C-alpha positions as CSV (number, residue, x, y, z in Angstrom):
1,M,119.4,121.2,115.6
2,T,120.7,119.9,118.3
3,T,121.7,116.8,119.8
4,M,119.2,115.1,121.9
5,P,120.5,112.4,124.3
6,I,117.6,109.6,123.6
7,R,117.6,106.2,125.7
8,D,121.1,105.0,125.1
9,V,122.4,107.7,122.5
10,S,122.4,111.4,121.3
11,L,120.3,111.5,117.9
12,F,120.6,114.9,116.1
13,V,117.1,116.4,115.7
14,E,115.9,119.5,113.5
15,V,111.9,120.6,115.0
16,V,110.6,122.6,112.3
17,G,107.4,124.6,111.2
18,R,103.8,124.5,113.1
19,G,100.9,122.4,112.4
20,D,100.6,118.6,113.3
21,P,103.1,116.5,114.0
22,L,105.4,114.9,111.4
23,V,108.2,113.0,111.6
24,L,110.6,112.0,108.8
25,M,112.6,108.6,108.3
26,H,115.6,109.5,106.1
27,G,117.0,106.3,104.1
28,G,119.9,104.6,103.6
29,P,121.3,103.4,106.0
30,G,124.7,105.5,106.1
31,A,122.7,108.3,105.4
32,D,121.0,111.2,107.3
33,H,118.2,113.8,107.1
34,C,120.0,116.2,104.8
35,T,118.3,113.8,102.6
36,L,114.9,114.8,103.4
37,L,115.6,118.5,103.6
38,P,113.0,119.3,100.3
39,F,110.1,118.8,102.8
40,R,111.1,121.8,104.6
41,R,109.0,123.3,102.1
42,L,106.0,122.0,104.7
43,S,106.9,123.9,106.8
44,D,104.0,126.0,107.0
45,R,101.2,123.0,107.5
46,F,103.5,120.8,109.6
47,T,105.8,120.5,112.4
48,L,108.2,118.5,110.8
49,I,111.0,116.8,112.5
50,F,114.1,115.5,111.0
51,Y,116.4,113.0,112.8
52,D,119.3,111.0,112.1
53,H,118.9,107.4,112.8
54,R,121.3,105.9,115.5
55,G,124.7,105.1,114.1
56,N,123.8,108.0,110.8
57,G,124.4,111.5,110.2
58,R,125.5,113.2,113.2
59,S,123.8,110.9,115.6
60,H,126.5,109.5,118.1
61,G,126.7,106.7,120.9
62,G,126.4,103.1,120.8
63,P,128.1,100.8,118.7
64,V,126.7,100.4,115.2
65,S,126.2,96.8,116.2
66,S,123.3,97.9,118.7
67,M,122.0,99.7,115.1
68,T,118.7,96.7,115.4
69,W,115.1,97.0,114.7
70,E,114.0,97.0,118.4
71,N,116.9,100.0,118.9
72,L,115.5,101.8,115.8
73,T,112.3,102.0,116.6
74,A,112.3,102.5,120.5
75,D,114.4,105.5,119.3
76,A,111.7,106.9,117.3
77,E,109.0,106.1,120.0
78,A,111.5,107.8,122.7
79,L,112.2,110.9,121.0
80,R,108.1,111.5,120.2
81,R,107.5,111.5,123.8
82,R,111.0,113.6,124.4
83,L,109.3,116.3,122.0
84,G,105.5,116.0,123.7
85,F,103.4,114.5,120.9
86,E,100.5,112.7,121.6
87,R,100.8,111.1,118.3
88,W,102.3,111.9,114.8
89,A,102.4,111.3,111.0
90,V,105.4,108.9,110.1
91,L,107.1,109.2,107.0
92,G,110.0,107.1,105.8
93,H,111.9,106.7,102.9
94,S,114.2,103.9,100.9
95,F,115.5,102.2,104.4
96,G,113.6,104.9,106.7
97,G,110.7,103.1,105.4
98,H,111.6,100.1,106.7
99,V,112.3,101.4,110.1
100,A,108.3,102.8,109.6
101,L,107.1,99.7,108.9
102,E,109.0,98.1,111.8
103,Y,107.7,101.5,113.8
104,A,103.9,101.7,112.8
105,L,104.4,97.7,113.5
106,R,105.6,97.6,117.2
107,Y,103.8,101.1,118.2
108,P,100.7,101.3,116.6
109,A,99.0,104.0,118.8
110,S,101.8,106.9,118.0
111,L,101.1,106.9,114.4
112,S,98.0,109.5,112.8
113,H,99.2,109.0,109.5
114,L,102.2,106.7,107.8
115,V,103.4,107.3,104.4
116,L,105.9,105.0,102.7
117,L,108.2,106.5,99.9
118,D,109.9,104.5,97.5
119,T,110.4,101.6,100.1
120,G,109.4,98.3,100.0
121,G,108.3,95.3,102.3
122,D,110.8,93.0,101.3
123,H,114.8,94.0,100.9
124,R,115.3,91.3,98.7
125,W,113.9,93.5,96.1
126,A,116.9,95.7,96.5
127,Q,119.6,93.0,96.7
128,E,118.0,90.5,93.6
129,H,116.0,92.1,91.8
130,A,118.1,95.5,90.9
131,P,120.5,94.3,88.9
132,Q,118.0,92.4,87.0
133,L,116.0,95.4,86.3
134,L,118.6,96.8,85.5
135,A,119.9,94.7,82.5
136,R,115.9,94.7,81.1
137,R,116.2,98.6,81.1
138,G,119.3,98.4,78.6
139,Y,122.7,98.4,81.1
140,G,125.7,96.6,79.4
141,P,126.6,93.2,81.2
142,R,129.7,95.0,83.0
143,T,127.6,97.4,84.3
144,V,124.8,94.5,85.7
145,E,127.4,92.5,86.9
146,L,128.8,95.5,88.9
147,A,125.5,96.1,90.5
148,R,125.0,92.3,91.4
149,R,128.3,92.5,92.9
150,F,127.9,95.5,94.7
151,F,124.4,94.7,96.3
152,N,126.4,91.4,97.6
153,G,129.6,93.0,99.1
154,Q,131.7,91.4,96.8
155,I,133.4,95.1,95.3
156,A,135.8,97.1,97.2
157,P,136.2,100.1,95.3
158,N,137.2,103.9,97.6
159,E,136.1,106.9,95.4
160,M,132.8,107.7,97.4
161,M,133.1,111.7,97.3
162,P,133.6,111.6,93.2
163,A,130.0,109.5,93.1
164,L,128.3,112.4,95.5
165,L,130.3,115.4,93.8
166,R,128.8,113.8,90.3
167,F,124.9,112.6,91.7
168,G,124.8,114.7,94.8
169,G,125.2,113.6,98.3
170,V,121.5,112.3,98.9
171,Y,121.5,110.2,95.2
172,Y,123.6,107.2,97.1
173,H,121.4,106.2,99.7
174,G,119.4,103.3,97.8
175,F,122.4,101.8,96.8
176,F,123.0,99.6,100.6
177,N,122.9,96.6,100.5
178,G,126.0,96.3,102.9
179,Q,128.7,93.7,102.9
180,I,131.3,96.1,101.7
181,A,134.3,98.1,102.9
182,P,133.7,102.2,104.1
183,N,135.8,102.7,100.9
184,E,133.6,100.4,98.3
185,M,130.7,102.5,97.6
186,M,131.8,104.5,94.7
187,P,133.0,102.6,91.2
188,A,129.5,101.4,91.8
189,L,127.8,104.1,91.9
190,L,129.7,106.1,89.2
191,R,128.5,103.0,86.5
192,F,125.4,103.0,87.7
193,G,124.1,105.9,90.6
194,G,122.4,107.6,87.7
195,V,119.2,104.4,87.3
196,Y,118.2,106.2,90.8
197,Y,116.6,109.1,88.8
198,H,114.4,109.5,85.9
199,D,116.5,112.2,85.1
200,P,119.7,112.4,86.4
201,S,120.8,116.1,85.5
202,L,122.9,118.8,86.6
203,V,120.0,120.7,87.2
204,L,118.7,118.2,89.6
205,L,121.9,118.0,91.2
206,A,121.8,121.6,91.8
207,R,118.4,121.5,93.3
208,E,119.3,118.7,95.6
209,M,122.7,120.7,96.7
210,L,120.4,124.1,97.3
211,H,118.3,122.4,99.4
212,G,121.0,120.9,102.0
213,G,122.7,117.9,99.8
214,W,126.0,119.2,100.7
215,R,126.0,118.7,104.3
216,T,124.8,115.6,104.0
217,K,127.1,113.1,106.6
218,T,127.5,109.6,105.1
219,R,128.5,106.8,107.3
220,P,129.7,103.7,105.5
221,E,130.1,101.9,109.1
222,A,126.3,101.9,108.8
223,L,126.0,100.2,105.2
224,I,128.3,97.3,105.9
225,F,126.6,96.5,109.2
226,A,122.8,97.0,107.8
227,G,124.3,94.6,104.9
228,R,125.7,91.9,106.7
229,Q,123.3,91.8,109.3
230,L,120.1,94.1,109.6
231,L,119.0,94.2,106.4
232,K,119.5,90.7,105.3
233,G,116.6,88.2,104.8
234,W,114.4,91.4,106.0
235,T,110.7,91.0,105.1
236,V,107.9,92.2,106.9
237,M,105.2,90.8,104.0
238,D,103.7,88.8,106.2
239,R,102.8,91.1,109.0
240,L,101.2,93.8,106.6
241,D,97.6,93.0,107.6
242,Q,98.9,94.2,111.2
243,I,99.1,97.9,110.4
244,T,95.7,99.3,110.6
245,V,96.8,103.6,110.5
246,P,95.5,105.0,107.8
247,T,98.7,104.5,105.0
248,L,99.9,106.1,101.7
249,V,102.4,104.2,98.9
250,L,104.1,106.6,96.9
251,A,106.8,106.0,94.5
252,G,108.4,107.2,91.2
253,R,107.7,105.1,88.3
254,D,111.6,104.2,87.5
255,D,112.3,103.6,90.8
256,F,114.5,100.4,90.4
257,L,115.1,99.5,93.7
258,F,111.9,99.3,94.8
259,P,109.5,99.1,91.3
260,P,105.9,99.7,90.6
261,E,104.9,95.8,91.0
262,H,106.3,95.9,94.1
263,Q,104.5,98.7,95.3
264,R,101.5,97.5,94.2
265,Q,102.3,93.9,96.7
266,L,103.3,96.5,99.5
267,A,99.7,98.7,99.8
268,A,97.9,95.1,98.7
269,G,98.7,94.1,102.0
270,I,98.2,97.1,103.8
271,P,94.2,97.4,104.9
272,G,92.9,100.1,102.9
273,A,96.2,101.2,101.9
274,R,96.4,104.2,99.1
275,L,98.8,103.6,95.8
276,Q,100.3,106.7,94.0
277,I,102.8,106.2,91.5
278,I,104.7,109.5,90.0
279,E,105.1,109.6,86.9
280,R,109.1,110.7,85.3
281,A,110.4,110.4,88.7
282,G,112.8,107.7,90.1
283,H,114.0,106.2,94.2
284,N,113.8,109.7,95.2
285,A,110.7,110.7,93.5
286,H,110.3,114.1,96.5
287,S,113.6,115.5,94.5
288,E,112.2,115.0,90.6
289,Q,108.8,115.4,91.5
290,P,108.7,117.9,94.6
291,A,105.7,120.1,93.8
292,E,103.6,116.5,93.3
293,V,105.0,114.1,96.1
294,F,104.5,117.1,98.7
295,R,100.8,117.9,97.3
296,A,100.1,114.3,97.5
297,V,101.7,113.9,101.5
298,S,99.9,117.3,102.3
299,D,96.5,116.1,101.5
300,F,96.8,113.1,102.5
301,I,97.2,114.1,106.1
302,S,94.8,116.8,105.9
303,A,92.0,114.9,104.1
304,D,92.8,111.6,106.2
305,A,92.8,113.7,109.5
306,A,89.5,114.6,109.2
307,V,88.3,111.3,108.4
308,L,89.5,110.1,111.3
309,D,87.7,112.2,113.3
310,A,84.8,111.0,111.6
311,P,82.4,107.7,113.0
312,A,83.6,105.0,111.4
313,G,81.9,102.6,109.3
314,P,81.3,98.3,110.1
315,T,84.7,98.1,108.8
316,G,86.5,101.0,109.4
317,R,88.3,101.3,106.0
318,S,88.5,99.2,102.4
319,D,91.1,96.6,102.2
320,T,91.6,97.3,98.1
321,P,94.4,99.9,97.4
322,R,93.7,102.4,95.6
323,E,96.6,104.0,92.9
324,R,96.1,107.4,92.1
325,R,97.2,109.2,89.5
326,P,97.4,112.9,88.8
């Protein structure tokens, strides 16, 4: 683990393992790479690059207002060059998936593969549709209203730690819509944080803590800025057809932020993308069904690497998303 000077900031970076490079872009914003540490179990197959986005985790330098799509993607590209990789596979989870999509659009020659995990191509799904899904899943009016206010920055609680203690540090990063003060996250999480998971149990919490969740460094100011500016009106749905890299879309069946209906839209928009819905999993499928997720990621990158070495057909790839089931 080290802090690397990258462009105008210092990024916290950890490189482990051996094999083809796979960079992991964490969710949030306001979380850090610890949310993806369970992927260390793939270190015998890939060289894994974990890092904290600028303004997040243990990275430092530059005002939070510098957290723009241009800078976030340019940071990743500069990191790739600094580490000496010609190309790398990119995995983005939640907000990190937004960064990965922007990166694939801006630096297509730098990716060998793209894995989109519990993410979306339009942030309105989290801002507008999540409270409606909560209502349809049986949550009471008070909880639904709390969710609506949370995603629109209309709450002011100061109880971050109780939620982190109850659900684990990595649980909360999907609830980032923004427009709230640094002390305004917790009551909402205490009320409806469990919907991130299919089975929000103490066993799952223990597993997260074991794999590094206890080390998560939160940065609420990143959450605030992103919700007010970076993510406001963000979408790439009209540009998905420009993505040419082999793409795997993975998501939990019970993800209420980016549910299966959006995953199908996301995969359908990317030429040749594969779609796999993970059963008995919510927004953090890699925590709830790690073996299935790790196998899907490993098989996709390894198998598709062989395909990339073979001659392409007339159109190169199919334009129909394929939903895989275990």
